[in-house]
PyMOL Python script that loads the backbone (N, CA, C, O; Angstrom):
from pymol import cmd

cmd.read_pdbstr("""\
ATOM      1  N   MET A   1     -30.503 -19.809  -2.180  1.00  0.00           N
ATOM      2  CA  MET A   1     -30.057 -20.401  -3.403  1.00  0.00           C
ATOM      3  C   MET A   1     -28.641 -20.906  -3.171  1.00  0.00           C
ATOM      4  O   MET A   1     -27.853 -20.278  -2.463  1.00  0.00           O
ATOM      5  N   ALA A   2     -28.328 -22.039  -3.771  1.00  0.00           N
ATOM      6  CA  ALA A   2     -26.981 -22.581  -3.661  1.00  0.00           C
ATOM      7  C   ALA A   2     -26.451 -22.897  -5.057  1.00  0.00           C
ATOM      8  O   ALA A   2     -27.175 -23.403  -5.915  1.00  0.00           O
ATOM      9  N   ILE A   3     -25.182 -22.588  -5.261  1.00  0.00           N
ATOM     10  CA  ILE A   3     -24.507 -22.911  -6.513  1.00  0.00           C
ATOM     11  C   ILE A   3     -23.244 -23.689  -6.163  1.00  0.00           C
ATOM     12  O   ILE A   3     -22.718 -23.550  -5.059  1.00  0.00           O
ATOM     13  N   PRO A   4     -22.750 -24.509  -7.096  1.00  0.00           N
ATOM     14  CA  PRO A   4     -21.581 -25.333  -6.767  1.00  0.00           C
ATOM     15  C   PRO A   4     -20.342 -24.533  -6.381  1.00  0.00           C
ATOM     16  O   PRO A   4     -19.546 -24.971  -5.550  1.00  0.00           O
ATOM     17  N   SER A   5     -20.183 -23.356  -6.989  1.00  0.00           N
ATOM     18  CA  SER A   5     -18.964 -22.587  -6.762  1.00  0.00           C
ATOM     19  C   SER A   5     -19.217 -21.139  -7.140  1.00  0.00           C
ATOM     20  O   SER A   5     -20.081 -20.845  -7.967  1.00  0.00           O
ATOM     21  N   ASN A   6     -18.460 -20.236  -6.529  1.00  0.00           N
ATOM     22  CA  ASN A   6     -18.532 -18.826  -6.892  1.00  0.00           C
ATOM     23  C   ASN A   6     -17.510 -18.479  -7.976  1.00  0.00           C
ATOM     24  O   ASN A   6     -17.452 -17.336  -8.427  1.00  0.00           O
ATOM     25  N   ALA A   7     -16.712 -19.451  -8.390  1.00  0.00           N
ATOM     26  CA  ALA A   7     -15.711 -19.227  -9.438  1.00  0.00           C
ATOM     27  C   ALA A   7     -16.408 -19.024 -10.781  1.00  0.00           C
ATOM     28  O   ALA A   7     -17.549 -19.447 -10.963  1.00  0.00           O
ATOM     29  N   SER A   8     -15.729 -18.385 -11.706  1.00  0.00           N
ATOM     30  CA  SER A   8     -16.329 -18.118 -13.007  1.00  0.00           C
ATOM     31  C   SER A   8     -15.767 -19.007 -14.116  1.00  0.00           C
ATOM     32  O   SER A   8     -16.147 -18.862 -15.278  1.00  0.00           O
ATOM     33  N   TRP A   9     -14.870 -19.921 -13.765  1.00  0.00           N
ATOM     34  CA  TRP A   9     -14.319 -20.804 -14.792  1.00  0.00           C
ATOM     35  C   TRP A   9     -14.337 -22.233 -14.304  1.00  0.00           C
ATOM     36  O   TRP A   9     -13.990 -22.436 -13.140  1.00  0.00           O
ATOM     37  N   PRO A  10     -14.691 -23.208 -15.040  1.00  0.00           N
ATOM     38  CA  PRO A  10     -15.053 -23.151 -16.458  1.00  0.00           C
ATOM     39  C   PRO A  10     -16.516 -22.783 -16.692  1.00  0.00           C
ATOM     40  O   PRO A  10     -16.898 -22.455 -17.816  1.00  0.00           O
ATOM     41  N   ILE A  11     -17.331 -22.833 -15.651  1.00  0.00           N
ATOM     42  CA  ILE A  11     -18.744 -22.459 -15.770  1.00  0.00           C
ATOM     43  C   ILE A  11     -19.015 -21.315 -14.803  1.00  0.00           C
ATOM     44  O   ILE A  11     -18.609 -21.365 -13.642  1.00  0.00           O
ATOM     45  N   ASN A  12     -19.700 -20.290 -15.284  1.00  0.00           N
ATOM     46  CA  ASN A  12     -20.030 -19.158 -14.433  1.00  0.00           C
ATOM     47  C   ASN A  12     -21.386 -19.407 -13.771  1.00  0.00           C
ATOM     48  O   ASN A  12     -22.421 -18.958 -14.263  1.00  0.00           O
ATOM     49  N   HIS A  13     -21.362 -20.134 -12.639  1.00  0.00           N
ATOM     50  CA  HIS A  13     -22.600 -20.447 -11.929  1.00  0.00           C
ATOM     51  C   HIS A  13     -23.242 -19.186 -11.362  1.00  0.00           C
ATOM     52  O   HIS A  13     -24.468 -19.099 -11.282  1.00  0.00           O
ATOM     53  N   ARG A  14     -22.440 -18.223 -10.973  1.00  0.00           N
ATOM     54  CA  ARG A  14     -22.982 -16.994 -10.390  1.00  0.00           C
ATOM     55  C   ARG A  14     -23.832 -16.233 -11.396  1.00  0.00           C
ATOM     56  O   ARG A  14     -24.872 -15.676 -11.044  1.00  0.00           O
ATOM     57  N   GLU A  15     -23.391 -16.209 -12.638  1.00  0.00           N
ATOM     58  CA  GLU A  15     -24.171 -15.527 -13.679  1.00  0.00           C
ATOM     59  C   GLU A  15     -25.560 -16.157 -13.795  1.00  0.00           C
ATOM     60  O   GLU A  15     -26.559 -15.445 -13.902  1.00  0.00           O
ATOM     61  N   LYS A  16     -25.625 -17.477 -13.773  1.00  0.00           N
ATOM     62  CA  LYS A  16     -26.921 -18.167 -13.828  1.00  0.00           C
ATOM     63  C   LYS A  16     -27.749 -17.877 -12.575  1.00  0.00           C
ATOM     64  O   LYS A  16     -28.965 -17.711 -12.664  1.00  0.00           O
ATOM     65  N   ALA A  17     -27.106 -17.816 -11.417  1.00  0.00           N
ATOM     66  CA  ALA A  17     -27.813 -17.504 -10.174  1.00  0.00           C
ATOM     67  C   ALA A  17     -28.411 -16.101 -10.239  1.00  0.00           C
ATOM     68  O   ALA A  17     -29.541 -15.884  -9.802  1.00  0.00           O
ATOM     69  N   MET A  18     -27.662 -15.160 -10.779  1.00  0.00           N
ATOM     70  CA  MET A  18     -28.164 -13.789 -10.895  1.00  0.00           C
ATOM     71  C   MET A  18     -29.363 -13.739 -11.848  1.00  0.00           C
ATOM     72  O   MET A  18     -30.315 -12.997 -11.605  1.00  0.00           O
ATOM     73  N   GLU A  19     -29.321 -14.516 -12.918  1.00  0.00           N
ATOM     74  CA  GLU A  19     -30.467 -14.586 -13.832  1.00  0.00           C
ATOM     75  C   GLU A  19     -31.702 -15.119 -13.096  1.00  0.00           C
ATOM     76  O   GLU A  19     -32.803 -14.598 -13.271  1.00  0.00           O
ATOM     77  N   LEU A  20     -31.517 -16.156 -12.276  1.00  0.00           N
ATOM     78  CA  LEU A  20     -32.638 -16.715 -11.522  1.00  0.00           C
ATOM     79  C   LEU A  20     -33.178 -15.726 -10.489  1.00  0.00           C
ATOM     80  O   LEU A  20     -34.391 -15.606 -10.321  1.00  0.00           O
ATOM     81  N   MET A  21     -32.271 -15.009  -9.788  1.00  0.00           N
ATOM     82  CA  MET A  21     -32.724 -14.025  -8.799  1.00  0.00           C
ATOM     83  C   MET A  21     -33.501 -12.902  -9.479  1.00  0.00           C
ATOM     84  O   MET A  21     -34.506 -12.426  -8.952  1.00  0.00           O
ATOM     85  N   THR A  22     -33.030 -12.484 -10.647  1.00  0.00           N
ATOM     86  CA  THR A  22     -33.719 -11.431 -11.396  1.00  0.00           C
ATOM     87  C   THR A  22     -35.091 -11.909 -11.863  1.00  0.00           C
ATOM     88  O   THR A  22     -36.054 -11.142 -11.837  1.00  0.00           O
ATOM     89  N   SER A  23     -35.189 -13.161 -12.289  1.00  0.00           N
ATOM     90  CA  SER A  23     -36.496 -13.666 -12.722  1.00  0.00           C
ATOM     91  C   SER A  23     -37.444 -13.824 -11.530  1.00  0.00           C
ATOM     92  O   SER A  23     -38.658 -13.675 -11.673  1.00  0.00           O
ATOM     93  N   HIS A  24     -36.889 -14.124 -10.361  1.00  0.00           N
ATOM     94  CA  HIS A  24     -37.697 -14.272  -9.156  1.00  0.00           C
ATOM     95  C   HIS A  24     -38.190 -12.919  -8.649  1.00  0.00           C
ATOM     96  O   HIS A  24     -39.326 -12.800  -8.192  1.00  0.00           O
ATOM     97  N   PHE A  25     -37.332 -11.897  -8.730  1.00  0.00           N
ATOM     98  CA  PHE A  25     -37.674 -10.543  -8.292  1.00  0.00           C
ATOM     99  C   PHE A  25     -37.343  -9.565  -9.416  1.00  0.00           C
ATOM    100  O   PHE A  25     -36.295  -8.921  -9.378  1.00  0.00           O
ATOM    101  N   PRO A  26     -38.227  -9.441 -10.423  1.00  0.00           N
ATOM    102  CA  PRO A  26     -37.929  -8.577 -11.577  1.00  0.00           C
ATOM    103  C   PRO A  26     -37.736  -7.098 -11.216  1.00  0.00           C
ATOM    104  O   PRO A  26     -37.098  -6.359 -11.965  1.00  0.00           O
ATOM    105  N   ASN A  27     -38.279  -6.665 -10.081  1.00  0.00           N
ATOM    106  CA  ASN A  27     -38.131  -5.261  -9.667  1.00  0.00           C
ATOM    107  C   ASN A  27     -36.886  -5.035  -8.822  1.00  0.00           C
ATOM    108  O   ASN A  27     -36.694  -3.953  -8.265  1.00  0.00           O
ATOM    109  N   GLY A  28     -36.050  -6.042  -8.728  1.00  0.00           N
ATOM    110  CA  GLY A  28     -34.796  -5.912  -7.997  1.00  0.00           C
ATOM    111  C   GLY A  28     -34.737  -6.807  -6.774  1.00  0.00           C
ATOM    112  O   GLY A  28     -35.761  -7.210  -6.222  1.00  0.00           O
ATOM    113  N   TYR A  29     -33.530  -7.103  -6.371  1.00  0.00           N
ATOM    114  CA  TYR A  29     -33.305  -7.951  -5.208  1.00  0.00           C
ATOM    115  C   TYR A  29     -32.122  -7.408  -4.421  1.00  0.00           C
ATOM    116  O   TYR A  29     -31.323  -6.618  -4.924  1.00  0.00           O
ATOM    117  N   VAL A  30     -32.032  -7.849  -3.182  1.00  0.00           N
ATOM    118  CA  VAL A  30     -30.938  -7.487  -2.293  1.00  0.00           C
ATOM    119  C   VAL A  30     -30.312  -8.793  -1.798  1.00  0.00           C
ATOM    120  O   VAL A  30     -31.018  -9.687  -1.330  1.00  0.00           O
ATOM    121  N   ILE A  31     -28.997  -8.896  -1.904  1.00  0.00           N
ATOM    122  CA  ILE A  31     -28.288 -10.060  -1.365  1.00  0.00           C
ATOM    123  C   ILE A  31     -27.967  -9.760   0.094  1.00  0.00           C
ATOM    124  O   ILE A  31     -27.242  -8.813   0.401  1.00  0.00           O
ATOM    125  N   ASP A  32     -28.515 -10.577   0.989  1.00  0.00           N
ATOM    126  CA  ASP A  32     -28.287 -10.395   2.424  1.00  0.00           C
ATOM    127  C   ASP A  32     -27.003 -11.065   2.901  1.00  0.00           C
ATOM    128  O   ASP A  32     -26.309 -10.541   3.773  1.00  0.00           O
ATOM    129  N   ARG A  33     -26.687 -12.233   2.324  1.00  0.00           N
ATOM    130  CA  ARG A  33     -25.510 -12.953   2.787  1.00  0.00           C
ATOM    131  C   ARG A  33     -25.027 -13.905   1.692  1.00  0.00           C
ATOM    132  O   ARG A  33     -25.818 -14.452   0.923  1.00  0.00           O
ATOM    133  N   GLU A  34     -23.710 -14.085   1.645  1.00  0.00           N
ATOM    134  CA  GLU A  34     -23.088 -15.078   0.774  1.00  0.00           C
ATOM    135  C   GLU A  34     -22.052 -15.805   1.613  1.00  0.00           C
ATOM    136  O   GLU A  34     -21.325 -15.198   2.399  1.00  0.00           O
ATOM    137  N   GLU A  35     -22.001 -17.119   1.428  1.00  0.00           N
ATOM    138  CA  GLU A  35     -21.027 -17.887   2.201  1.00  0.00           C
ATOM    139  C   GLU A  35     -20.770 -19.241   1.550  1.00  0.00           C
ATOM    140  O   GLU A  35     -21.625 -19.800   0.864  1.00  0.00           O
ATOM    141  N   GLU A  36     -19.581 -19.740   1.784  1.00  0.00           N
ATOM    142  CA  GLU A  36     -19.239 -21.091   1.366  1.00  0.00           C
ATOM    143  C   GLU A  36     -19.572 -22.026   2.524  1.00  0.00           C
ATOM    144  O   GLU A  36     -19.183 -21.771   3.664  1.00  0.00           O
ATOM    145  N   VAL A  37     -20.292 -23.110   2.231  1.00  0.00           N
ATOM    146  CA  VAL A  37     -20.758 -24.024   3.264  1.00  0.00           C
ATOM    147  C   VAL A  37     -20.277 -25.438   2.933  1.00  0.00           C
ATOM    148  O   VAL A  37     -20.377 -25.883   1.789  1.00  0.00           O
ATOM    149  N   VAL A  38     -19.760 -26.132   3.935  1.00  0.00           N
ATOM    150  CA  VAL A  38     -19.370 -27.532   3.767  1.00  0.00           C
ATOM    151  C   VAL A  38     -20.640 -28.369   3.825  1.00  0.00           C
ATOM    152  O   VAL A  38     -21.404 -28.289   4.787  1.00  0.00           O
ATOM    153  N   VAL A  39     -20.859 -29.177   2.784  1.00  0.00           N
ATOM    154  CA  VAL A  39     -22.068 -29.992   2.703  1.00  0.00           C
ATOM    155  C   VAL A  39     -21.766 -31.490   2.730  1.00  0.00           C
ATOM    156  O   VAL A  39     -22.682 -32.306   2.628  1.00  0.00           O
ATOM    157  N   GLY A  40     -20.516 -31.850   2.864  1.00  0.00           N
ATOM    158  CA  GLY A  40     -20.133 -33.257   2.904  1.00  0.00           C
ATOM    159  C   GLY A  40     -18.648 -33.409   2.652  1.00  0.00           C
ATOM    160  O   GLY A  40     -17.891 -32.440   2.706  1.00  0.00           O
ATOM    161  N   VAL A  41     -18.243 -34.629   2.379  1.00  0.00           N
ATOM    162  CA  VAL A  41     -16.845 -34.913   2.057  1.00  0.00           C
ATOM    163  C   VAL A  41     -16.788 -35.761   0.795  1.00  0.00           C
ATOM    164  O   VAL A  41     -17.711 -36.515   0.490  1.00  0.00           O
ATOM    165  N   GLU A  42     -15.699 -35.622   0.079  1.00  0.00           N
ATOM    166  CA  GLU A  42     -15.426 -36.440  -1.093  1.00  0.00           C
ATOM    167  C   GLU A  42     -14.144 -37.207  -0.826  1.00  0.00           C
ATOM    168  O   GLU A  42     -13.141 -36.628  -0.408  1.00  0.00           O
ATOM    169  N   THR A  43     -14.179 -38.490  -1.065  1.00  0.00           N
ATOM    170  CA  THR A  43     -13.005 -39.331  -0.866  1.00  0.00           C
ATOM    171  C   THR A  43     -12.659 -40.008  -2.180  1.00  0.00           C
ATOM    172  O   THR A  43     -13.535 -40.541  -2.862  1.00  0.00           O
ATOM    173  N   ALA A  44     -11.395 -39.987  -2.527  1.00  0.00           N
ATOM    174  CA  ALA A  44     -10.942 -40.615  -3.774  1.00  0.00           C
ATOM    175  C   ALA A  44      -9.686 -41.427  -3.506  1.00  0.00           C
ATOM    176  O   ALA A  44      -8.853 -41.050  -2.682  1.00  0.00           O
ATOM    177  N   GLN A  45      -9.562 -42.525  -4.196  1.00  0.00           N
ATOM    178  CA  GLN A  45      -8.358 -43.338  -4.139  1.00  0.00           C
ATOM    179  C   GLN A  45      -7.408 -42.841  -5.218  1.00  0.00           C
ATOM    180  O   GLN A  45      -7.813 -42.617  -6.359  1.00  0.00           O
ATOM    181  N   ARG A  46      -6.175 -42.675  -4.862  1.00  0.00           N
ATOM    182  CA  ARG A  46      -5.159 -42.241  -5.813  1.00  0.00           C
ATOM    183  C   ARG A  46      -4.053 -43.283  -5.847  1.00  0.00           C
ATOM    184  O   ARG A  46      -3.738 -43.900  -4.830  1.00  0.00           O
ATOM    185  N   GLY A  47      -3.480 -43.470  -6.994  1.00  0.00           N
ATOM    186  CA  GLY A  47      -2.384 -44.413  -7.088  1.00  0.00           C
ATOM    187  C   GLY A  47      -1.624 -44.228  -8.379  1.00  0.00           C
ATOM    188  O   GLY A  47      -2.149 -43.700  -9.359  1.00  0.00           O
ATOM    189  N   GLN A  48      -0.400 -44.662  -8.366  1.00  0.00           N
ATOM    190  CA  GLN A  48       0.441 -44.589  -9.557  1.00  0.00           C
ATOM    191  C   GLN A  48       1.445 -45.725  -9.498  1.00  0.00           C
ATOM    192  O   GLN A  48       1.965 -46.074  -8.439  1.00  0.00           O
ATOM    193  N   GLU A  49       1.697 -46.281 -10.652  1.00  0.00           N
ATOM    194  CA  GLU A  49       2.678 -47.355 -10.721  1.00  0.00           C
ATOM    195  C   GLU A  49       3.484 -47.176 -11.998  1.00  0.00           C
ATOM    196  O   GLU A  49       2.929 -46.967 -13.077  1.00  0.00           O
ATOM    197  N   ASP A  50       4.774 -47.261 -11.860  1.00  0.00           N
ATOM    198  CA  ASP A  50       5.639 -47.292 -13.044  1.00  0.00           C
ATOM    199  C   ASP A  50       6.751 -48.303 -12.762  1.00  0.00           C
ATOM    200  O   ASP A  50       6.696 -49.010 -11.756  1.00  0.00           O
ATOM    201  N   GLU A  51       7.721 -48.381 -13.600  1.00  0.00           N
ATOM    202  CA  GLU A  51       8.754 -49.409 -13.429  1.00  0.00           C
ATOM    203  C   GLU A  51       9.647 -49.184 -12.211  1.00  0.00           C
ATOM    204  O   GLU A  51      10.343 -50.104 -11.782  1.00  0.00           O
ATOM    205  N   TYR A  52       9.640 -47.959 -11.643  1.00  0.00           N
ATOM    206  CA  TYR A  52      10.532 -47.660 -10.513  1.00  0.00           C
ATOM    207  C   TYR A  52       9.821 -47.478  -9.183  1.00  0.00           C
ATOM    208  O   TYR A  52      10.433 -47.630  -8.126  1.00  0.00           O
ATOM    209  N   SER A  53       8.546 -47.158  -9.225  1.00  0.00           N
ATOM    210  CA  SER A  53       7.877 -46.873  -7.957  1.00  0.00           C
ATOM    211  C   SER A  53       6.381 -47.189  -8.046  1.00  0.00           C
ATOM    212  O   SER A  53       5.808 -47.390  -9.117  1.00  0.00           O
ATOM    213  N   TRP A  54       5.791 -47.220  -6.853  1.00  0.00           N
ATOM    214  CA  TRP A  54       4.357 -47.455  -6.755  1.00  0.00           C
ATOM    215  C   TRP A  54       3.877 -46.764  -5.491  1.00  0.00           C
ATOM    216  O   TRP A  54       4.538 -46.816  -4.454  1.00  0.00           O
ATOM    217  N   TYR A  55       2.750 -46.133  -5.580  1.00  0.00           N
ATOM    218  CA  TYR A  55       2.164 -45.580  -4.370  1.00  0.00           C
ATOM    219  C   TYR A  55       0.655 -45.640  -4.487  1.00  0.00           C
ATOM    220  O   TYR A  55       0.103 -45.714  -5.584  1.00  0.00           O
ATOM    221  N   SER A  56       0.005 -45.609  -3.350  1.00  0.00           N
ATOM    222  CA  SER A  56      -1.448 -45.613  -3.294  1.00  0.00           C
ATOM    223  C   SER A  56      -1.854 -44.835  -2.061  1.00  0.00           C
ATOM    224  O   SER A  56      -1.167 -44.868  -1.040  1.00  0.00           O
ATOM    225  N   GLY A  57      -2.955 -44.145  -2.158  1.00  0.00           N
ATOM    226  CA  GLY A  57      -3.415 -43.387  -1.008  1.00  0.00           C
ATOM    227  C   GLY A  57      -4.856 -42.948  -1.177  1.00  0.00           C
ATOM    228  O   GLY A  57      -5.448 -43.071  -2.249  1.00  0.00           O
ATOM    229  N   THR A  58      -5.389 -42.445  -0.112  1.00  0.00           N
ATOM    230  CA  THR A  58      -6.749 -41.931  -0.103  1.00  0.00           C
ATOM    231  C   THR A  58      -6.688 -40.433   0.157  1.00  0.00           C
ATOM    232  O   THR A  58      -5.986 -39.974   1.058  1.00  0.00           O
ATOM    233  N   VAL A  59      -7.426 -39.686  -0.639  1.00  0.00           N
ATOM    234  CA  VAL A  59      -7.500 -38.238  -0.478  1.00  0.00           C
ATOM    235  C   VAL A  59      -8.933 -37.874  -0.110  1.00  0.00           C
ATOM    236  O   VAL A  59      -9.875 -38.271  -0.795  1.00  0.00           O
ATOM    237  N   THR A  60      -9.094 -37.124   0.968  1.00  0.00           N
ATOM    238  CA  THR A  60     -10.422 -36.693   1.406  1.00  0.00           C
ATOM    239  C   THR A  60     -10.452 -35.171   1.446  1.00  0.00           C
ATOM    240  O   THR A  60      -9.581 -34.535   2.040  1.00  0.00           O
ATOM    241  N   ASN A  61     -11.464 -34.600   0.808  1.00  0.00           N
ATOM    242  CA  ASN A  61     -11.640 -33.143   0.767  1.00  0.00           C
ATOM    243  C   ASN A  61     -13.067 -32.788   1.149  1.00  0.00           C
ATOM    244  O   ASN A  61     -13.992 -33.573   0.940  1.00  0.00           O
ATOM    245  N   ASP A  62     -13.237 -31.591   1.715  1.00  0.00           N
ATOM    246  CA  ASP A  62     -14.582 -31.094   1.981  1.00  0.00           C
ATOM    247  C   ASP A  62     -15.283 -30.818   0.661  1.00  0.00           C
ATOM    248  O   ASP A  62     -14.681 -30.288  -0.273  1.00  0.00           O
ATOM    249  N   LYS A  63     -16.556 -31.178   0.590  1.00  0.00           N
ATOM    250  CA  LYS A  63     -17.396 -30.819  -0.552  1.00  0.00           C
ATOM    251  C   LYS A  63     -18.159 -29.575  -0.118  1.00  0.00           C
ATOM    252  O   LYS A  63     -18.822 -29.579   0.919  1.00  0.00           O
ATOM    253  N   THR A  64     -18.066 -28.523  -0.904  1.00  0.00           N
ATOM    254  CA  THR A  64     -18.676 -27.256  -0.520  1.00  0.00           C
ATOM    255  C   THR A  64     -19.644 -26.765  -1.601  1.00  0.00           C
ATOM    256  O   THR A  64     -19.624 -27.227  -2.742  1.00  0.00           O
ATOM    257  N   GLU A  65     -20.478 -25.825  -1.205  1.00  0.00           N
ATOM    258  CA  GLU A  65     -21.310 -25.096  -2.148  1.00  0.00           C
ATOM    259  C   GLU A  65     -21.333 -23.639  -1.706  1.00  0.00           C
ATOM    260  O   GLU A  65     -21.054 -23.327  -0.548  1.00  0.00           O
ATOM    261  N   TRP A  66     -21.665 -22.760  -2.629  1.00  0.00           N
ATOM    262  CA  TRP A  66     -21.741 -21.335  -2.351  1.00  0.00           C
ATOM    263  C   TRP A  66     -23.211 -20.988  -2.186  1.00  0.00           C
ATOM    264  O   TRP A  66     -24.008 -21.224  -3.095  1.00  0.00           O
ATOM    265  N   ARG A  67     -23.581 -20.431  -1.038  1.00  0.00           N
ATOM    266  CA  ARG A  67     -24.984 -20.099  -0.764  1.00  0.00           C
ATOM    267  C   ARG A  67     -25.188 -18.594  -0.807  1.00  0.00           C
ATOM    268  O   ARG A  67     -24.386 -17.818  -0.288  1.00  0.00           O
ATOM    269  N   ILE A  68     -26.279 -18.210  -1.437  1.00  0.00           N
ATOM    270  CA  ILE A  68     -26.660 -16.806  -1.567  1.00  0.00           C
ATOM    271  C   ILE A  68     -28.053 -16.657  -0.958  1.00  0.00           C
ATOM    272  O   ILE A  68     -29.011 -17.290  -1.402  1.00  0.00           O
ATOM    273  N   THR A  69     -28.147 -15.811   0.064  1.00  0.00           N
ATOM    274  CA  THR A  69     -29.437 -15.508   0.681  1.00  0.00           C
ATOM    275  C   THR A  69     -29.864 -14.134   0.164  1.00  0.00           C
ATOM    276  O   THR A  69     -29.124 -13.158   0.293  1.00  0.00           O
ATOM    277  N   TYR A  70     -31.052 -14.065  -0.417  1.00  0.00           N
ATOM    278  CA  TYR A  70     -31.498 -12.815  -1.046  1.00  0.00           C
ATOM    279  C   TYR A  70     -32.983 -12.616  -0.815  1.00  0.00           C
ATOM    280  O   TYR A  70     -33.688 -13.535  -0.397  1.00  0.00           O
ATOM    281  N   ARG A  71     -33.449 -11.416  -1.089  1.00  0.00           N
ATOM    282  CA  ARG A  71     -34.864 -11.057  -0.935  1.00  0.00           C
ATOM    283  C   ARG A  71     -35.204  -9.976  -1.945  1.00  0.00           C
ATOM    284  O   ARG A  71     -34.315  -9.355  -2.528  1.00  0.00           O
ATOM    285  N   GLY A  72     -36.462  -9.763  -2.142  1.00  0.00           N
ATOM    286  CA  GLY A  72     -36.892  -8.697  -3.050  1.00  0.00           C
ATOM    287  C   GLY A  72     -36.558  -7.333  -2.474  1.00  0.00           C
ATOM    288  O   GLY A  72     -36.638  -7.111  -1.266  1.00  0.00           O
ATOM    289  N   ARG A  73     -36.187  -6.435  -3.354  1.00  0.00           N
ATOM    290  CA  ARG A  73     -35.868  -5.061  -2.928  1.00  0.00           C
ATOM    291  C   ARG A  73     -37.152  -4.356  -2.506  1.00  0.00           C
ATOM    292  O   ARG A  73     -38.195  -4.520  -3.139  1.00  0.00           O
ATOM    293  N   ASP A  74     -37.070  -3.581  -1.446  1.00  0.00           N
ATOM    294  CA  ASP A  74     -38.188  -2.755  -0.992  1.00  0.00           C
ATOM    295  C   ASP A  74     -38.418  -1.674  -2.045  1.00  0.00           C
ATOM    296  O   ASP A  74     -37.525  -0.864  -2.294  1.00  0.00           O
ATOM    297  N   PRO A  75     -39.594  -1.645  -2.667  1.00  0.00           N
ATOM    298  CA  PRO A  75     -39.840  -0.684  -3.739  1.00  0.00           C
ATOM    299  C   PRO A  75     -39.820   0.782  -3.296  1.00  0.00           C
ATOM    300  O   PRO A  75     -39.712   1.680  -4.131  1.00  0.00           O
ATOM    301  N   THR A  76     -39.924   1.032  -1.967  1.00  0.00           N
ATOM    302  CA  THR A  76     -39.891   2.408  -1.489  1.00  0.00           C
ATOM    303  C   THR A  76     -38.484   2.931  -1.290  1.00  0.00           C
ATOM    304  O   THR A  76     -38.296   4.124  -1.048  1.00  0.00           O
ATOM    305  N   GLN A  77     -37.479   2.049  -1.389  1.00  0.00           N
ATOM    306  CA  GLN A  77     -36.083   2.468  -1.214  1.00  0.00           C
ATOM    307  C   GLN A  77     -35.333   2.404  -2.515  1.00  0.00           C
ATOM    308  O   GLN A  77     -35.683   1.625  -3.401  1.00  0.00           O
ATOM    309  N   ARG A  78     -34.325   3.198  -2.639  1.00  0.00           N
ATOM    310  CA  ARG A  78     -33.486   3.197  -3.845  1.00  0.00           C
ATOM    311  C   ARG A  78     -32.138   2.613  -3.531  1.00  0.00           C
ATOM    312  O   ARG A  78     -31.283   2.522  -4.412  1.00  0.00           O
TER     313      ARG A  78
END
""", "prot")
cmd.dss("prot")
cmd.show_as("cartoon", "prot")
cmd.util.cbc("prot")
cmd.orient("prot")
């Protein structure tokens, strides 16, 4: 499962992910791994102009997502 971010503000994506994992495995689940993964890049043009100065530039940042690898809990274990 992948969510846009593990942050809880302004949207708590993790809470929704936990709801989905619970619906997928109602008897419990185990999270095997969590990691942030780079899935691309985002490029934006930035610029500002006023009566005294002007600048323009390009900003490039990694686009990431938070991945959660999980499985159903073994019913024989607690």
